[in-house]
NUTOR-524577 format. One line per 5 residues: for each residue x, y, z of N, C-alpha, C. Coordinates in nm, 3 decimals, decimal comma. Layout:
N
X Y Z X Y Z X Y Z ~ ...
***
This chain:
114
0,088 -0,111 0,002 -0,004 0,001 -0,002 0,076 0,112 -0,003 ~ 0,064 0,215 -0,091 0,156 0,330 -0,102 0,115 0,434 -0,009 ~ 0,216 0,509 0,049 0,201 0,605 0,167 0,171 0,732 0,093 ~ 0,052 0,783 0,143 0,034 0,926 0,070 0,116 1,027 0,128 ~ 0,158 1,132 0,045 0,221 1,233 0,089 0,126 1,342 0,136
0,194 1,452 0,166 0,108 1,568 0,201 0,109 1,607 0,351 ~ 0,000 1,660 0,396 -0,002 1,718 0,529 -0,097 1,632 0,608 ~ -0,096 1,622 0,738 -0,177 1,520 0,823 -0,316 1,610 0,817 ~ -0,420 1,517 0,811 -0,556 1,576 0,798 -0,576 1,626 0,667 ~ -0,508 1,605 0,552 -0,521 1,665 0,439 -0,523 1,824 0,418
-0,470 1,886 0,527 -0,467 2,034 0,530 -0,344 2,064 0,426 ~ -0,402 2,165 0,359 -0,301 2,235 0,244 -0,237 2,363 0,294 ~ -0,120 2,378 0,267 -0,060 2,507 0,314 -0,138 2,633 0,304 ~ -0,185 2,649 0,171 -0,259 2,770 0,152 -0,394 2,774 0,249 ~ -0,462 2,666 0,271 -0,572 2,667 0,356 -0,531 2,708 0,498
-0,413 2,660 0,538 -0,355 2,713 0,683 -0,328 2,859 0,669 ~ -0,279 2,912 0,583 -0,251 3,056 0,566 -0,382 3,133 0,569 ~ -0,480 3,083 0,487 -0,611 3,163 0,495 -0,666 3,150 0,618 ~ -0,669 3,023 0,687 -0,717 3,012 0,828 -0,649 3,120 0,920 ~ -0,522 3,113 0,930 -0,469 3,211 1,022 -0,488 3,355 0,989
-0,496 3,395 0,857 -0,548 3,527 0,819 -0,696 3,561 0,862 ~ -0,784 3,461 0,850 -0,912 3,481 0,905 -0,914 3,494 1,049 ~ -0,831 3,417 1,119 -0,829 3,417 1,275 -0,775 3,547 1,316 ~ -0,668 3,612 1,248 -0,619 3,736 1,294 -0,722 3,855 1,258 ~ -0,784 3,838 1,146 -0,883 3,945 1,092 -0,998 3,946 1,202
-1,044 3,826 1,245 -1,146 3,806 1,350 -1,102 3,867 1,489 ~ -0,979 3,833 1,516 -0,918 3,895 1,640 -0,922 4,035 1,639 ~ -0,887 4,102 1,543 -0,893 4,255 1,526 -1,044 4,300 1,535 ~ -1,130 4,236 1,468 -1,269 4,272 1,472 -1,316 4,266 1,618 ~ -1,277 4,167 1,678 -1,319 4,146 1,820 -1,286 4,256 1,907
-1,136 4,271 1,903 -1,081 4,403 1,982 -1,156 4,525 1,947 ~ -1,183 4,539 1,814 -1,257 4,677 1,784 -1,414 4,674 1,851 ~ -1,476 4,563 1,839 -1,614 4,564 1,880 -1,594 4,572 2,029 ~ -1,488 4,506 2,114 -1,500 4,529 2,264 -1,468 4,660 2,293 ~ -1,379 4,733 2,222 -1,361 4,876 2,253 -1,474 4,961 2,246
-1,557 4,924 2,131 -1,695 5,000 2,097 -1,772 4,971 2,228 ~ -1,797 4,842 2,267 -1,895 4,807 2,358 -1,844 4,859 2,504 ~ -1,728 4,887 2,510 -1,676 4,933 2,647 -1,731 5,089 2,653 ~ -1,740 5,166 2,551 -1,794 5,300 2,551 -1,935 5,313 2,573 ~ -2,024 5,202 2,556 -2,166 5,223 2,564 -2,202 5,206 2,710
-2,317 5,261 2,731 -2,389 5,261 2,860 -2,521 5,175 2,877 ~ -2,547 5,122 2,979 -2,670 5,044 2,977 -2,737 5,081 3,108 ~ -2,876 5,109 3,098 -2,952 5,158 3,212 -3,056 5,057 3,230 ~ -3,082 5,038 3,356 -3,209 4,966 3,397 -3,261 5,027 3,514 ~ -3,390 4,990 3,557 -3,480 5,054 3,655 -3,519 4,938 3,737
-3,563 4,971 3,856 -3,641 4,885 3,946 -3,735 4,967 4,016 ~ -3,845 4,900 4,080 -3,952 4,965 4,152 -4,025 5,073 4,076 ~ -4,055 5,025 3,951 -4,126 5,122 3,867 -4,061 5,255 3,823 ~ -3,923 5,236 3,832 -3,843 5,346 3,789 -3,805 5,426 3,906 ~ -3,828 5,382 4,031 -3,772 5,454 4,146 -3,632 5,460 4,158
-3,561 5,344 4,107 -3,425 5,322 4,119 -3,388 5,303 3,971 ~ -3,274 5,384 3,925 -3,225 5,357 3,795 -3,066 5,352 3,806 ~ -3,003 5,253 3,754 -2,876 5,233 3,763 -2,813 5,218 3,605 ~ -2,713 5,296 3,589 -2,636 5,301 3,447 -2,481 5,227 3,477 ~ -2,473 5,129 3,395 -2,337 5,079 3,385 -2,267 5,075 3,242
-2,134 5,071 3,235 -2,065 5,080 3,101 -2,060 4,930 3,061 ~ -2,002 4,915 2,926 -1,974 4,787 2,879 -1,857 4,716 2,944 ~ -1,795 4,797 3,031 -1,688 4,753 3,104 -1,752 4,684 3,237 ~ -1,864 4,704 3,250 -1,954 4,656 3,368 -1,895 4,730 3,509 ~ -1,891 4,864 3,481 -1,854 4,962 3,594 -1,989 5,034 3,603
-2,032 5,042 3,727 -2,136 5,135 3,777 -2,102 5,275 3,766 ~ -2,169 5,365 3,678 -2,140 5,493 3,651 -2,248 5,598 3,707 ~ -2,356 5,536 3,735 -2,464 5,637 3,782 -2,577 5,547 3,858 ~ -2,602 5,620 3,979 -2,739 5,561 4,036 -2,827 5,681 4,065 ~ -2,946 5,665 4,022 -3,043 5,773 4,036 -3,165 5,707 4,111
-3,204 5,796 4,229 -3,305 5,768 4,321 -3,417 5,861 4,311 ~ -3,538 5,819 4,307 -3,650 5,893 4,336 -3,664 5,935 4,469 ~ -3,707 6,047 4,499 -3,723 6,099 4,648 -3,815 5,993 4,733 ~ -3,931 5,958 4,674 -4,014 5,866 4,740 -3,966 5,719 4,774 ~ -3,847 5,698 4,713 -3,798 5,560 4,746 -3,704 5,557 4,869
-3,683 5,684 4,888 -3,556 5,704 5,002 -3,655 5,716 5,147 ~ -3,675 5,588 5,209 -3,760 5,595 5,341 -3,665 5,536 5,420 ~ -3,627 5,628 5,528 -3,538 5,581 5,628 -3,574 5,457 5,713 ~ -3,718 5,423 5,721 -3,770 5,325 5,777 -3,770 5,190 5,695 ~ -3,728 5,193 5,577 -3,732 5,080 5,475 -3,605 5,092 5,392
-3,497 5,085 5,468 -3,366 5,086 5,385 -3,338 4,956 5,312 ~ -3,408 4,861 5,371 -3,385 4,715 5,290 -3,444 4,718 5,160 ~ -3,565 4,781 5,146 -3,632 4,776 5,013 -3,542 4,857 4,908 ~ -3,486 4,978 4,959 -3,395 5,054 4,871 -3,276 4,975 4,818 ~ -3,226 4,900 4,909 -3,095 4,833 4,892 -3,131 4,709 4,779
-3,263 4,662 4,802 -3,300 4,551 4,705 -3,328 4,597 4,583 ~ -3,382 4,717 4,551 -3,420 4,789 4,438 -3,273 4,824 4,364 ~ -3,178 4,862 4,437 -3,058 4,902 4,393 -2,973 4,787 4,300 ~ -2,991 4,679 4,402 -2,932 4,547 4,356 -3,001 4,490 4,218 ~ -3,135 4,508 4,220 -3,219 4,457 4,113 -3,181 4,524 3,984
-3,180 4,670 4,011 -3,125 4,748 3,881 -3,005 4,729 3,827 ~ -2,904 4,715 3,929 -2,771 4,688 3,893 -2,762 4,564 3,814 ~ -2,816 4,460 3,870 -2,792 4,336 3,814 -2,865 4,324 3,655 ~ -2,968 4,399 3,650 -3,038 4,409 3,520 -2,949 4,492 3,419 ~ -2,881 4,589 3,456 -2,823 4,680 3,390 -2,692 4,594 3,329
-2,632 4,519 3,440 -2,504 4,427 3,402 -2,545 4,310 3,311 ~ -2,670 4,276 3,315 -2,715 4,178 3,240 -2,735 4,226 3,083 ~ -2,784 4,339 3,069 -2,785 4,405 2,944 -2,656 4,419 2,871 ~ -2,553 4,462 2,949 -2,408 4,463 2,923 -2,351 4,343 2,854 ~ -2,388 4,229 2,942 -2,346 4,108 2,905 -2,413 4,061 2,787
-2,542 4,064 2,775 -2,616 4,032 2,652 -2,559 4,109 2,515 ~ -2,521 4,240 2,525 -2,459 4,301 2,423 -2,342 4,242 2,377 ~ -2,264 4,209 2,493 -2,116 4,158 2,459 -2,149 4,005 2,388 ~ -2,234 3,924 2,438 -2,248 3,799 2,382 -2,310 3,817 2,234 ~ -2,405 3,917 2,211 -2,442 3,937 2,086 -2,329 3,968 1,987
-2,239 4,072 2,031 -2,136 4,108 1,947 -2,049 3,978 1,914 ~ -2,010 3,906 2,017 -1,907 3,778 2,002 -2,008 3,688 1,909 ~ -2,123 3,665 1,912 -2,185 3,574 1,836 -2,182 3,616 1,674 ~ -2,199 3,747 1,641 -2,199 3,806 1,530 -2,039 3,777 1,461 ~ -1,936 3,819 1,545 -1,803 3,786 1,505 -1,767 3,644 1,473
-1,823 3,562 1,553 -1,773 3,421 1,541 -1,886 3,336 1,453 ~ -1,992 3,398 1,420 -2,075 3,324 1,337 -2,156 3,204 1,416 ~ -2,144 3,218 1,560 -2,199 3,107 1,634 -2,117 2,989 1,655 ~ -1,992 2,978 1,582 -1,915 2,848 1,577 -1,779 2,877 1,585 ~ -1,736 2,980 1,647 -1,576 3,027 1,654 -1,524 3,075 1,522
-1,606 3,109 1,424 -1,562 3,160 1,322 -1,480 3,069 1,224 ~ -1,474 2,958 1,239 -1,413 2,869 1,146 -1,504 2,823 1,047 ~ -1,451 2,812 0,908 -1,540 2,778 0,790 -1,562 2,632 0,785 ~ -1,609 2,549 0,893 -1,634 2,421 0,881 -1,741 2,377 0,977
***
């Protein structure tokens, strides 16, 4: 039986070069997309809008807005819960935007053409 020459798995050198170029291009696009995402802000509210929290794409809290009526010294626990709920929702929005961007970049399968 004759031994076949070539590359393991049938990969051709040209295909590997194309794959490497595609991977580098995708990496640049992901870096650009990540930088763009980091400049965006995501705002969520809780308690019917009584508490509003804004985070960046870097997942940093940049603003907390409270309605006067939610600031009740006899019910600090409710205010704390509303801040946590609004913060978690804003962070979820940022994470969803990041996942959406990554999905677009990778085509849902790592960006490889197979």
